[in-house]
ZADO-1210 file (C-alpha; in nm, 4 decimals, padded with zeros to 6 digits):
<atoms>
<atom x="02.7188" y="-02.2877" z="02.0051" code="MET" pos="1"/>
<atom x="02.8588" y="-02.1866" z="01.6643" code="THR" pos="2"/>
<atom x="02.5686" y="-02.3513" z="01.4805" code="GLU" pos="3"/>
<atom x="02.3199" y="-02.1634" z="01.6959" code="GLU" pos="4"/>
<atom x="02.5034" y="-01.8347" z="01.6322" code="PHE" pos="5"/>
<atom x="02.5087" y="-01.8977" z="01.2540" code="ASN" pos="6"/>
<atom x="02.1373" y="-01.9732" z="01.2575" code="TYR" pos="7"/>
<atom x="02.0640" y="-01.6495" z="01.4462" code="ARG" pos="8"/>
<atom x="02.2868" y="-01.4490" z="01.2119" code="GLU" pos="9"/>
<atom x="02.1150" y="-01.5945" z="00.9041" code="VAL" pos="10"/>
<atom x="01.7714" y="-01.5279" z="01.0543" code="ARG" pos="11"/>
<atom x="01.8563" y="-01.1642" z="01.1373" code="TRP" pos="12"/>
<atom x="02.0141" y="-01.1156" z="00.7926" code="THR" pos="13"/>
<atom x="01.6980" y="-01.2402" z="00.6222" code="MET" pos="14"/>
<atom x="01.4820" y="-01.0139" z="00.8374" code="HIS" pos="15"/>
<atom x="01.6922" y="-00.7042" z="00.7611" code="PHE" pos="16"/>
<atom x="01.7173" y="-00.7976" z="00.3948" code="ASP" pos="17"/>
<atom x="01.3392" y="-00.8158" z="00.3523" code="GLU" pos="18"/>
<atom x="01.2871" y="-00.4766" z="00.5141" code="ILE" pos="19"/>
<atom x="01.5801" y="-00.3028" z="00.3460" code="ASP" pos="20"/>
<atom x="01.5061" y="-00.4423" z="00.0011" code="ARG" pos="21"/>
<atom x="01.1590" y="-00.2913" z="00.0159" code="GLU" pos="22"/>
<atom x="01.2995" y="00.0369" z="00.1483" code="ILE" pos="23"/>
<atom x="01.5326" y="00.0415" z="-00.1535" code="GLY" pos="24"/>
<atom x="01.2453" y="-00.0176" z="-00.3955" code="GLN" pos="25"/>
<atom x="01.0354" y="00.2580" z="-00.2394" code="LEU" pos="26"/>
<atom x="01.3300" y="00.4980" z="-00.2307" code="ALA" pos="27"/>
<atom x="01.3824" y="00.4296" z="-00.5997" code="SER" pos="28"/>
<atom x="01.0144" y="00.4919" z="-00.6754" code="ILE" pos="29"/>
<atom x="01.0225" y="00.8223" z="-00.4848" code="CYS" pos="30"/>
<atom x="01.3718" y="00.9074" z="-00.6148" code="GLN" pos="31"/>
<atom x="01.5030" y="00.9562" z="-00.2629" code="VAL" pos="32"/>
<atom x="01.8850" y="00.9398" z="-00.2301" code="PRO" pos="33"/>
<atom x="01.8664" y="00.7627" z="00.1079" code="LEU" pos="34"/>
<atom x="02.2405" y="00.7158" z="00.1465" code="LEU" pos="35"/>
<atom x="02.3190" y="01.0860" z="00.1063" code="ASP" pos="36"/>
<atom x="02.4122" y="01.2440" z="00.4398" code="PRO" pos="37"/>
<atom x="02.1087" y="01.3568" z="00.6399" code="GLY" pos="38"/>
<atom x="01.8457" y="01.2155" z="00.4049" code="VAL" pos="39"/>
<atom x="01.7313" y="00.9291" z="00.6269" code="ILE" pos="40"/>
<atom x="01.6796" y="01.1728" z="00.9141" code="GLU" pos="41"/>
<atom x="01.4737" y="01.3986" z="00.6872" code="ARG" pos="42"/>
<atom x="01.2561" y="01.1043" z="00.5806" code="VAL" pos="43"/>
<atom x="01.2086" y="01.0032" z="00.9435" code="LEU" pos="44"/>
<atom x="01.0993" y="01.3626" z="01.0159" code="HIS" pos="45"/>
<atom x="00.8416" y="01.3281" z="00.7357" code="ASN" pos="46"/>
<atom x="01.0136" y="01.5752" z="00.5000" code="ASP" pos="47"/>
<atom x="00.8776" y="01.4891" z="00.1546" code="THR" pos="48"/>
<atom x="01.0991" y="01.7550" z="-00.0058" code="LEU" pos="49"/>
<atom x="01.3737" y="01.4901" z="-00.0294" code="VAL" pos="50"/>
<atom x="01.1682" y="01.3149" z="-00.2980" code="CYS" pos="51"/>
<atom x="01.2573" y="01.3661" z="-00.6616" code="GLY" pos="52"/>
<atom x="00.9144" y="01.2274" z="-00.7468" code="LYS" pos="53"/>
<atom x="00.6090" y="01.2652" z="-00.5245" code="GLN" pos="54"/>
<atom x="00.4282" y="00.9472" z="-00.4278" code="ASN" pos="55"/>
<atom x="00.2760" y="00.9905" z="-00.0824" code="GLN" pos="56"/>
<atom x="00.1800" y="00.6252" z="-00.0320" code="ARG" pos="57"/>
<atom x="00.5277" y="00.5010" z="-00.1237" code="ALA" pos="58"/>
<atom x="00.6909" y="00.7694" z="00.0927" code="PHE" pos="59"/>
<atom x="00.4742" y="00.6854" z="00.3944" code="ASP" pos="60"/>
<atom x="00.5477" y="00.3151" z="00.3605" code="LYS" pos="61"/>
<atom x="00.9222" y="00.3830" z="00.3180" code="MET" pos="62"/>
<atom x="00.9189" y="00.6006" z="00.6312" code="ARG" pos="63"/>
<atom x="00.7402" y="00.3282" z="00.8309" code="SER" pos="64"/>
<atom x="00.9855" y="00.0650" z="00.7101" code="LEU" pos="65"/>
<atom x="01.2798" y="00.2871" z="00.8062" code="LEU" pos="66"/>
<atom x="01.1384" y="00.3128" z="01.1568" code="MET" pos="67"/>
<atom x="01.0954" y="-00.0663" z="01.1573" code="MET" pos="68"/>
<atom x="01.4565" y="-00.1084" z="01.0413" code="HIS" pos="69"/>
<atom x="01.5822" y="00.0922" z="01.3395" code="TYR" pos="70"/>
<atom x="01.3608" y="-00.1034" z="01.5778" code="SER" pos="71"/>
<atom x="01.4901" y="-00.4333" z="01.4399" code="VAL" pos="72"/>
<atom x="01.8474" y="-00.3016" z="01.4540" code="ARG" pos="73"/>
<atom x="01.8069" y="-00.2221" z="01.8242" code="ASP" pos="74"/>
<atom x="01.6832" y="-00.5760" z="01.8899" code="ARG" pos="75"/>
<atom x="01.9671" y="-00.7251" z="01.6822" code="ALA" pos="76"/>
<atom x="02.2215" y="-00.5254" z="01.8818" code="LEU" pos="77"/>
<atom x="02.0988" y="-00.6961" z="02.1973" code="VAL" pos="78"/>
<atom x="02.0845" y="-01.0431" z="02.0392" code="ALA" pos="79"/>
<atom x="02.4035" y="-01.0381" z="01.8291" code="LEU" pos="80"/>
<atom x="02.6147" y="-00.7482" z="01.9512" code="GLY" pos="81"/>
<atom x="02.7192" y="-00.4350" z="01.7683" code="GLU" pos="82"/>
<atom x="02.9961" y="-00.5841" z="01.5532" code="GLU" pos="83"/>
<atom x="02.7823" y="-00.8627" z="01.4031" code="GLU" pos="84"/>
<atom x="02.4799" y="-00.6369" z="01.3560" code="THR" pos="85"/>
<atom x="02.6802" y="-00.3704" z="01.1735" code="MET" pos="86"/>
<atom x="02.8448" y="-00.6404" z="00.9579" code="LYS" pos="87"/>
<atom x="02.5008" y="-00.7688" z="00.8544" code="ILE" pos="88"/>
<atom x="02.3749" y="-00.4182" z="00.7732" code="ILE" pos="89"/>
<atom x="02.6905" y="-00.3321" z="00.5757" code="ALA" pos="90"/>
<atom x="02.6438" y="-00.6457" z="00.3644" code="GLY" pos="91"/>
<atom x="02.2839" y="-00.5551" z="00.2902" code="ILE" pos="92"/>
<atom x="02.3809" y="-00.1989" z="00.1941" code="VAL" pos="93"/>
<atom x="02.6423" y="-00.3421" z="-00.0450" code="GLU" pos="94"/>
<atom x="02.3809" y="-00.5659" z="-00.2093" code="ARG" pos="95"/>
<atom x="02.1378" y="-00.2728" z="-00.2398" code="LEU" pos="96"/>
<atom x="02.4111" y="-00.0556" z="-00.3920" code="ARG" pos="97"/>
<atom x="02.4893" y="-00.3320" z="-00.6430" code="ALA" pos="98"/>
<atom x="02.1208" y="-00.3484" z="-00.7334" code="ARG" pos="99"/>
<atom x="02.0390" y="00.0262" z="-00.7412" code="TYR" pos="100"/>
<atom x="02.3771" y="00.1879" z="-00.8014" code="GLY" pos="101"/>
<atom x="02.3868" y="00.5568" z="-00.7116" code="ASP" pos="102"/>
<atom x="02.0073" y="00.5916" z="-00.7250" code="ARG" pos="103"/>
<atom x="02.0075" y="00.5500" z="-00.3468" code="LEU" pos="104"/>
<atom x="02.2653" y="00.8256" z="-00.3065" code="GLY" pos="105"/>
<atom x="02.6195" y="00.8226" z="-00.1828" code="ARG" pos="106"/>
<atom x="02.7184" y="00.7632" z="00.1778" code="PRO" pos="107"/>
<atom x="02.9288" y="01.0217" z="00.3599" code="ALA" pos="108"/>
<atom x="03.3039" y="00.9618" z="00.3146" code="PRO" pos="109"/>
</atoms>
């Protein structure tokens, strides 16, 4: 059972990582501080005023990938449970922060 759980966790981590890495790249291109409070919601509501640099194609793709992230998160919650899913996402955010620094914004305290 543990081997099966580890395999599922690795598979979900890889799936999130692929999506979130691309979101990070697009956020960097558009100069969107995604981790600042309220910014993700503004992107999801198609508010391009959050961009420091206008690039409509990159913004649209980032918005679509954010919606995909939330869809995948909902499926992961069912498959893995909330604790494991949030642990996976927190690890990915840490890796993105290490890669992009404060360019992705600062999370709420």
